[in-house]
N, C-alpha and C positions, 0 to 999 in steps of 0.2 A: 453752949456751944453753938456758935454760928450758923444761920441759915444758907444753905448754898446759893442763894439767891444775891446773896451780899457781894457776890464776885462781879457782879455787874456795876457793882456803886464805882464810880470814877469814869466808868466806861463811856464810849456814844452809842447812839443806838444807829448802826451801820446802816442796815436795809429793812424793809418791812417785805415779805411774799405773803401776798393772798392766794390761798388754795382756795380751792370747791368750797368747803364748809367749815373752814378754821382760818386762822391767821399766824405768824411767825415773825415778830421782831426778831432781828439779829445784831446781836451786840459785839462785834469783832470777833466771833469764834461762839462764846453762848448765847442760845436760843431758845427763846421761852416758843412753846405752841400751845395758842390758845383755841381749845374747843368751844368756848364759849366767848363772842365776840367781845371786846374791850368796849369799856366808856372810856372817855375823855373829857375830862373835868379841866375846862381853862377859865380858870380864876373864877369857878361860879357856874360857869354855862357848860352843862353836861351836853356832850356829843353821843350820840349811839350809832351801830351799824343801821344804814340807811337814812340816815339824814343827809341833808344835802351839804356837801363839803367835809362828811366825816373821813374819807380815805386822804384828802389832800390835807387835812389838819392833822392825820398820824402819818402821812408822809414827811409834814413840817417840821416832826419831832426828830427826822435822821441827821446826825450829826451834833444833836444836842446831847450834852452826858446826864448820867445817871446821879441824883444825888442824894436817894436814898431808898430804899426798898421797906415793904413791911406786909405782915401776911395777918390779916385781921381773920381768926377762924371764924368758917362757917359764913364769911360776910364777903371779906374780899383780899385780893393779891393787889397791891400797890405800888408803883413804879413812879417816882416824883422824878423829873426833869429839873434842867438847870434854869428853866424859862418859866417856871411855876406850874408848868401844865402836868397832871396827873394823870397816868393811864392805871385804870381800874378793871381786873377780872374778877366777875363775881365768883364766889363759892357759895352760893346759896345753892341747896339742892335744887331747888325749883327750878333755877335757871341752866343747869346742866342738862345736857343731851345724851348723856353715856355717865360713865361709871367716876368718871374724872373730869372737872373742867380744862386742864391743861396737863403740862410738864416742864420742866426746866431741864436743860442740858449744858454741862460746862464748854463741851465741846463742841465743832461744827456737826458732829454726826449726833443727830437728834434722836437716835434709838435706843440710846443707852442713858436716858434720863437720871441725873442726879436727885430731883425733886418731882414727886407727884402731886398735883394738887387736886 
């Protein structure tokens, strides 16, 4: 059975919403709410929240298409973009700030998640 996250493959990142203590990448409807700040792998250069240019690089993915998604259990949720950049949300227990690292909603209403991770 395919994972719900595959719904964003072929979709573009349409916006990034920065909230006080989490971030929401939006994909023309589907939304990921990440309570653990994602890292960006820029072809070997890892950027983390707080690094100079982090927000700019994350927003530079807007209009880029998702080419693949995968969940590496207890390690990370990974989203690959068509420019080769990968967004990773850690699933390691030591990185979590609560009971979950985030959730995925297939519609713009993020109150009814399809997947909690």
